[in-house]
VOBA-428868 format. One record per residue: residue number from 1; z, y, x of N, C-alpha, C, CB in turn. Coordinates in steps of 0.02 Angstrom, whole numbers. Glycine has a CB too. Layout:
<recs>
    i     nc3     nc2     nc1    cac3    cac2    cac1     cc3     cc2     cc1    cbc3    cbc2    cbc1
  NUM       Z       Y       X       Z       Y       X       Z       Y       X       Z       Y       X
...
</recs>
This chain:
<recs>
    i     nc3     nc2     nc1    cac3    cac2    cac1     cc3     cc2     cc1    cbc3    cbc2    cbc1
    1    3688    7172    5955    3613    7183    5976    3542    7159    5941    3611    7154    6039
    2    3528    7228    5919    3462    7190    5900    3419    7183    5944    3426    7215    5851
    3    3369    7128    5967    3324    7128    6009    3288    7098    5981    3331    7112    6064
    4    3212    7119    5982    3151    7086    5973    3104    7051    6019    3121    7123    5949
    5    3114    7076    6083    3109    7047    6132    3107    7055    6207    3078    7030    6118
    6    3100    6985    6248    3129    6984    6321    3054    6993    6368    3179    6900    6340
    7    3081    7050    6422    3038    7052    6467    3080    7009    6523    3015    7127    6482
    8    3045    6953    6564    3089    6926    6600    3068    6922    6679    3102    6862    6568
    9    3099    6949    6729    3059    6967    6806    3086    6920    6853    3073    7050    6841
   10    3048    6864    6869    3078    6814    6909    3036    6799    6970    3089    6751    6867
   11    3071    6784    7024    3044    6795    7103    2981    6736    7111    3119    6778    7171
   12    2984    6692    7090    2917    6629    7111    2924    6581    7041    2940    6565    7205
   13    2851    6564    7050    2830    6523    6994    2861    6466    6952    2785    6500    7014
   14    2897    6438    7003    2951    6391    6995    2992    6396    6938    2990    6394    7047
   15    3046    6465    6935    3087    6479    6888    3045    6522    6828    3147    6517    6921
   16    2980    6550    6844    2953    6544    6781    2928    6478    6737    2907    6582    6787
   17    2908    6434    6779    2901    6360    6737    2963    6348    6700    2889    6290    6787
   18    3006    6339    6750    3057    6330    6722    3102    6350    6639    3077    6348    6767
   19    3069    6428    6642    3099    6465    6608    3065    6472    6517    3097    6527    6655
   20    2993    6455    6545    2949    6435    6500    2951    6361    6436    2900    6429    6549
   21    2989    6328    6478    3014    6268    6443    3072    6277    6403    3028    6217    6487
   22    3126    6314    6436    3188    6320    6428    3190    6360    6371    3221    6344    6483
   23    3163    6426    6372    3180    6477    6338    3160    6477    6247    3146    6531    6379
   24    3099    6431    6246    3091    6427    6184    3146    6379    6129    3023    6405    6185
   25    3186    6348    6170    3232    6297    6129    3294    6326    6130    3237    6222    6157
   26    3284    6392    6172    3378    6429    6152    3360    6485    6091    3427    6492    6243
   27    3288    6535    6116    3277    6566    6067    3223    6553    6000    3269    6612    6096
   28    3215    6492    5997    3190    6485    5927    3115    6537    5918    3260    6511    5871
   29    3105    6547    5854    3062    6606    5845    3095    6667    5818    3007    6589    5802
   30    3150    6684    5851    3207    6727    5828    3180    6786    5895    3303    6681    5832
   31    3159    6785    5945    3155    6852    6004    3098    6819    6033    3228    6870    6069
   32    3028    6848    6033    2986    6820    6079    3004    6852    6160    2908    6837    6052
   33    2965    6814    6198    2971    6838    6286    2920    6809    6325    3042    6813    6328
   34    2904    6856    6379    2859    6861    6447    2891    6846    6500    2831    6925    6463
   35    2852    6819    6532    2890    6805    6600    2831    6817    6660    2924    6717    6601
   36    2855    6860    6709    2824    6895    6747    2854    6859    6827    2838    6975    6727
   37    2823    6812    6852    2827    6806    6928    2807    6841    6976    2806    6762    6945
   38    2852    6853    7033    2843    6874    7085    2834    6826    7152    2887    6913    7085
   39    2772    6865    7193    2776    6812    7260    2836    6791    7294    2741    6837    7316
   40    2896    6816    7294    2945    6787    7330    3003    6852    7293    2926    6780    7427
   41    3053    6841    7343    3123    6889    7320    3103    6964    7362    3217    6847    7356
   42    3099    6945    7411    3077    7009    7439    3031    7063    7388    3033    6988    7504
   43    2972    7022    7364    2923    7036    7327    2967    7079    7283    2884    6978    7298
   44    2993    7038    7226    3021    7082    7173    3063    7132    7187    3051    7049    7130
   45    3099    7129    7256    3156    7183    7243    3139    7250    7285    3234    7153    7269
   46    3045    7232    7322    3036    7297    7339    2978    7338    7281    3011    7294    7421
   47    2973    7283    7236    2928    7321    7185    2985    7325    7118    2845    7272    7165
   48    3040    7302    7122    3077    7307    7061    3092    7393    7045    3149    7259    7071
   49    3113    7450    7081    3121    7530    7086    3041    7548    7028    3114    7566    7197
   50    2989    7515    7073    2929    7563    7009    2908    7520    6969    2852    7602    7037
   51    2940    7465    6943    2913    7426    6873    2979    7434    6828    2889    7332    6885
   52    3031    7457    6875    3094    7466    6806    3073    7526    6770    3186    7482    6832
   53    3047    7597    6819    3015    7643    6805    2976    7677    6755    2997    7639    6832
   54    2929    7611    6755    2878    7600    6720    2919    7583    6636    2831    7535    6761
   55    2943    7548    6650    2997    7523    6587    3021    7592    6554    3075    7475    6621
   56    3060    7618    6589    3074    7661    6549    3051    7728    6533    3118    7664    6560
   57    2990    7722    6532    2925    7777    6500    2924    7765    6459    2860    7784    6513
   58    2919    7709    6428    2914    7650    6376    2947    7615    6344    2895    7613    6390
   59    2993    7574    6348    3020    7524    6317    3050    7547    6274    3052    7484    6347
   60    3024    7478    6231    3031    7495    6137    3134    7501    6150    2988    7386    6056
   61    3171    7526    6088    3249    7499    6066    3257    7434    6074    3269    7510    5994
   62    3199    7389    6040    3231    7326    6030    3219    7280    6084    3211    7296    5968
   63    3190    7304    6156    3165    7271    6212    3222    7268    6257    3104    7303    6242
   64    3248    7210    6289    3289    7202    6342    3234    7178    6393    3353    7152    6327
   65    3266    7186    6456    3229    7161    6508    3278    7093    6564    3207    7238    6552
   66    3271    7039    6596    3322    7013    6625    3274    7007    6686    3360    6949    6589
   67    3314    7006    6747    3277    7012    6810    3329    6956    6838    3271    7096    6850
   68    3293    6885    6868    3327    6851    6897    3298    6838    6962    3340    6803    6862
   69    3337    6832    7018    3331    6816    7082    3380    6757    7112    3340    6877    7116
   70    3367    6725    7149    3407    6693    7201    3457    6719    7243    3371    6672    7239
   71    3511    6672    7253    3563    6724    7285    3536    6711    7366    3659    6702    7268
   72    3504    6649    7378    3520    6635    7432    3562    6638    7484    3495    6641    7442
   73    3552    6678    7553    3611    6693    7588    3636    6758    7573    3603    6688    7657
   74    3625    6792    7535    3661    6864    7521    3717    6853    7486    3620    6916    7480
   75    3764    6920    7490    3823    6915    7463    3807    6937    7398    3876    6950    7496
   76    3841    6885    7342    3821    6899    7275    3841    6961    7249    3842    6853    7234
   77    3902    6983    7265    3911    7063    7235    3879    7110    7267    3980    7092    7236
   78    3841    7106    7346    3818    7139    7361    3748    7141    7337    3832    7138    7409
   79    3708    7092    7318    3638    7096    7291    3653    7106    7208    3590    7021    7312
   80    3694    7102    7165    3716    7115    7097    3715    7191    7107    3790    7079    7072
   81    3746    7224    7148    3772    7300    7143    3702    7337    7158    3840    7324    7206
   82    3665    7309    7227    3591    7351    7247    3555    7341    7182    3539    7316    7318
   83    3547    7290    7148    3504    7264    7093    3509    7331    7042    3535    7184    7057
   84    3571    7327    7027    3631    7387    6973    3602    7448    6992    3733    7392    6994
   85    3591    7480    7038    3601    7537    7060    3534    7560    7064    3639    7538    7117
   86    3485    7501    7056    3411    7521    7048    3392    7531    6999    3368    7487    7066
   87    3416    7475    6949    3430    7497    6880    3436    7570    6857    3487    7468    6863
   88    3505    7586    6879    3531    7650    6833    3487    7717    6885    3643    7659    6830
   89    3450    7695    6942    3410    7745    6968    3374    7771    6920    3372    7726    7019
   90    3328    7705    6901    3265    7729    6875    3287    7761    6775    3199    7647    6886
   91    3346    7760    6770    3343    7786    6710    3370    7751    6659    3287    7798    6696
   92    3390    7692    6663    3405    7628    6627    3458    7604    6611    3387    7586    6650
   93    3480    7571    6560    3572    7546    6561    3581    7466    6578    3616    7558    6470
   94    3619    7463    6624    3642    7391    6630    3684    7382    6582    3674    7370    6691
   95    3668    7310    6584    3744    7270    6561    3781    7296    6577    3767    7208    6579
   96    3818    7297    6669    3874    7317    6676    3892    7384    6656    3885    7308    6730
   97    3855    7432    6643    3864    7506    6630    3876    7537    6557    3804    7536    6655
   98    3838    7480    6516    3860    7475    6443    3839    7414    6405    3835    7533    6405
   99    3889    7377    6414    3882    7315    6382    3874    7306    6304    3936    7282    6401
  100    3867    7352    6264    3859    7357    6201    3781    7362    6182    3900    7414    6180
  101    3732    7405    6227    3683    7440    6229    3641    7425    6290    3703    7503    6222
  102    3631    7379    6320    3610    7383    6390    3534    7366    6384    3653    7332    6440
  103    3509    7388    6421    3423    7378    6428    3390    7340    6477    3390    7438    6440
  104    3442    7312    6519    3429    7290    6582    3478    7238    6616    3424    7347    6621
  105    3479    7166    6608    3534    7124    6639    3509    7098    6719    3548    7054    6585
  106    3541    7095    6776    3517    7054    6836    3547    6988    6831    3536    7086    6905
  107    3538    6946    6838    3557    6865    6837    3539    6849    6921    3498    6809    6769
  108    3594    6801    6938    3579    6772    7006    3601    6680    7008    3631    6822    7066
  109    3533    6665    7024    3542    6584    7031    3579    6563    7099    3463    6545    7031
  110    3640    6552    7090    3671    6528    7162    3667    6448    7171    3756    6551    7168
  111    3651    6442    7225    3599    6495    7278    3541    6488    7246    3584    6473    7366
  112    3500    6455    7232    3452    6427    7208    3418    6396    7138    3457    6398    7239
  113    3372    6396    7112    3362    6380    7024    3387    6299    7042    3256    6392    6978
  114    3371    6278    7102    3391    6205    7095    3474    6187    7089    3361    6168    7160
  115    3488    6229    7075    3580    6237    7092    3611    6224    6989    3609    6365    7140
  116    3552    6237    6953    3558    6245    6877    3548    6168    6870    3497    6301    6834
  117    3485    6140    6904    3470    6072    6896    3540    6019    6918    3402    6059    6944
  118    3600    6028    6969    3654    5995    6971    3691    5994    6928    3681    6004    7009
  119    3684    6065    6874    3742    6093    6842    3725    6045    6777    3745    6186    6833
  120    3676    5993    6763    3649    5951    6707    3628    5885    6719    3595    5980    6680
  121    3671    5849    6783    3634    5799    6807    3604    5765    6756    3669    5758    6845
  122    3624    5751    6708    3598    5714    6644    3544    5713    6638    3614    5732    6588
  123    3525    5768    6616    3466    5793    6624    3392    5768    6685    3492    5856    6633
  124    3426    5760    6734    3411    5759    6786    3392    5683    6800    3459    5790    6821
  125    3437    5650    6759    3418    5562    6746    3387    5545    6709    3460    5518    6731
  126    3383    5592    6640    3335    5584    6590    3272    5602    6605    3351    5615    6537
  127    3246    5642    6624    3178    5645    6690    3168    5605    6722    3175    5687    6741
  128    3211    5582    6776    3216    5562    6834    3261    5506    6837    3231    5612    6871
  129    3242    5426    6806    3282    5371    6782    3310    5349    6847    3242    5315    6740
  130    3291    5340    6906    3286    5312    6949    3351    5334    7010    3216    5320    6961
  131    3368    5421    6965    3409    5441    7018    3493    5422    7000    3395    5523    7030
  132    3547    5435    7056    3606    5410    7061    3661    5441    7007    3624    5420    7132
  133    3685    5411    6946    3694    5431    6897    3773    5474    6908    3683    5373    6849
  134    3789    5448    6974    3859    5458    6994    3870    5535    7037    3881    5389    7044
  135    3801    5551    7047    3797    5605    7119    3858    5661    7092    3696    5656    7133
  136    3845    5697    7024    3904    5749    7011    3995    5724    7028    3894    5765    6923
  137    4004    5665    7042    4072    5625    7068    4071    5646    7128    4077    5543    7066
  138    4025    5645    7180    4022    5666    7260    4051    5728    7271    3950    5673    7289
  139    4089    5727    7309    4122    5796    7331    4061    5862    7352    4173    5775    7405
  140    4022    5827    7372    3972    5864    7394    3929    5911    7350    3936    5822    7421
  141    3938    5873    7284    3897    5907    7221    3944    5929    7171    3844    5855    7183
  142    3988    5909    7200    4033    5930    7110    4036    6008    7092    4134    5904    7109
  143    4026    6037    7124    4018    6118    7119    3949    6132    7101    4034    6159    7190
  144    3880    6133    7056    3835    6171    7081    3824    6196    7119    3826    6196    7066
  145    3845    6271    7112    3861    6349    7157    3883    6333    7234    3939    6398    7117
  146    3907    6289    7243    3941    6293    7320    3921    6234    7342    4026    6301    7328
  147    3840    6204    7337    3829    6130    7375    3787    6157    7443    3775    6063    7320
  148    3807    6134    7517    3777    6182    7578    3729    6148    7598    3821    6200    7641
  149    3697    6202    7647    3647    6174    7675    3585    6173    7625    3669    6109    7700
  150    3592    6210    7568    3519    6227    7542    3524    6181    7490    3452    6216    7593
  151    3502    6212    7420    3516    6178    7356    3461    6139    7354    3525    6220    7294
  152    3394    6166    7365    3328    6122    7349    3318    6100    7394    3268    6147    7327
  153    3363    6079    7475    3328    6033    7500    3398    5984    7490    3291    6050    7577
  154    3452    5986    7466    3491    5931    7427    3454    5895    7387    3543    5954    7388
  155    3430    5936    7315    3385    5916    7280    3355    5875    7299    3355    5951    7264
  156    3294    5881    7343    3257    5850    7366    3269    5787    7391    3237    5882    7399
  157    3319    5802    7458    3340    5717    7469    3348    5666    7414    3408    5710    7500
  158    3396    5691    7357    3431    5652    7330    3374    5635    7264    3508    5684    7318
  159    3301    5664    7274    3249    5634    7238    3207    5595    7280    3212    5681    7204
  160    3186    5624    7347    3153    5563    7396    3192    5484    7383    3167    5589    7490
  161    3271    5490    7384    3314    5431    7397    3287    5385    7346    3395    5445    7391
  162    3284    5415    7281    3265    5373    7214    3204    5349    7223    3264    5411    7147
  163    3152    5377    7276    3091    5360    7252    3047    5415    7226    3100    5316    7204
  164    3066    5464    7221    3010    5512    7190    3028    5576    7243    3021    5533    7093
  165    2949    5600    7242    2933    5664    7290    2937    5643    7349    2976    5726    7286
  166    2888    5583    7369    2891    5549    7437    2866    5624    7492    2824    5468    7439
  167    2818    5646    7475    2770    5698    7481    2825    5753    7506    2724    5717    7405
  168    2861    5767    7466    2913    5834    7462    2911    5848    7398    2895    5903    7503
  169    2951    5873    7381    2959    5913    7307    2925    5955    7294    3013    5943    7292
  170    2881    5948    7229    2846    5985    7196    2873    6039    7165    2819    5954    7159
  171    2887    6079    7181    2946    6130    7164    2924    6145    7080    2946    6212    7223
  172    2863    6156    7056    2840    6186    7004    2831    6116    6949    2770    6231    7027
  173    2817    6073    6952    2834    6024    6940    2909    5971    6910    2813    6020    6981
  174    2922    6001    6941    3015    5985    6949    3043    6034    6885    3062    6021    7047
  175    3028    6096    6909    3039    6145    6847    3030    6141    6779    3008    6190    6853
  176    2976    6123    6787    2940    6100    6717    2972    6057    6659    2882    6060    6735
  177    2982    5995    6712    3001    5931    6669    3080    5960    6666    2986    5839    6712
  178    3123    5997    6704    3193    5999    6692    3187    6047    6645    3242    6015    6751
  179    3161    6089    6637    3169    6162    6588    3175    6120    6523    3092    6229    6587
  180    3136    6067    6509    3103    6035    6451    3179    5990    6435    3018    5985    6471
  181    3238    5961    6490    3273    5927    6482    3346    5960    6485    3255    5883    6519
  182    3375    5993    6532    3439    6038    6528    3437    6072    6469    3446    6090    6584
  183    3505    6028    6455    3546    6050    6409    3585    6127    6435    3595    5987    6396
  184    3557    6173    6388    3595    6229    6396    3643    6238    6370    3573    6271    6388
  185    3685    6212    6316    3756    6220    6299    3781    6174    6351    3778    6202    6220
  186    3782    6146    6393    3836    6100    6435    3791    6099    6493    3860    6017    6403
  187    3821    6151    6526    3777    6165    6608    3839    6160    6652    3732    6258    6624
  188    3870    6147    6693    3930    6157    6750    3907    6214    6793    3944    6088    6801
  189    3834    6236    6783    3835    6294    6846    3859    6358    6824    3759    6311    6878
  190    3904    6382    6855    3920    6442    6819    3863    6516    6814    3987    6460    6854
  191    3831    6523    6868    3770    6552    6870    3721    6533    6814    3743    6538    6931
  192    3740    6483    6793    3676    6470    6742    3692    6504    6683    3661    6391    6722
  193    3764    6491    6674    3821    6504    6615    3814    6575    6617    3906    6478    6630
  194    3798    6629    6662    3807    6698    6656    3721    6711    6622    3832    6739    6742
  195    3691    6674    6650    3605    6689    6613    3609    6664    6549    3533    6644    6650
  196    3633    6611    6540    3634    6587    6483    3663    6642    6424    3671    6526    6491
  197    3724    6670    6431    3768    6692    6397    3714    6774    6390    3854    6686    6436
  198    3693    6799    6443    3666    6859    6452    3594    6851    6395    3650    6872    6540
  199    3562    6790    6378    3526    6774    6348    3535    6763    6259    3514    6730    6386
  200    3595    6738    6269    3623    6743    6193    3648    6792    6142    3666    6715    6191
  201    3674    6837    6202    3692    6912    6177    3652    6930    6147    3703    6962    6217
  202    3568    6930    6174    3519    6968    6106    3524    6919    6044    3423    6976    6125
  203    3532    6861    6059    3534    6829    5976    3585    6850    5918    3549    6752    5981
</recs>
């Protein structure tokens, strides 16, 4: 797949901050990218149809669009199906409908961006040295995509316990730090792997 540029739509600024640090390390100078944050997930989903309709009228052959949202409490399959249907309705090809010549891929962070941090706890430890190195061995955190009770809340609790973010998790600051540290080749979050593999396909 010959790709020269990625357009990336994300639901909020912390995902934008994370990807602005991560993607240059993945893409090098082979593929350019731009990231467009929305106010929230509902904002992105409500505007997705019109945004894709605009792309369908002018998207160059070597450009690809990646849409990233949190699962939150949604059913993952139903959310993905809903997003894919919007893409197809606007006349663009999804990765699900045409794996060889897709124009748009929809990816879901399960349940939130912070799950991707749990997927590489060594990166968290490098960025925040006082955190407990044994967190991934604990049953509650063993599967980054199955942490109950809210992923960002769990991350915030562990940060506070280690003496960080006592006034509350500063999500954009943490995203920037961890986007710079995450080892994209070795991350145990399955939803991160799906995102990473879609990005690597364009290379």
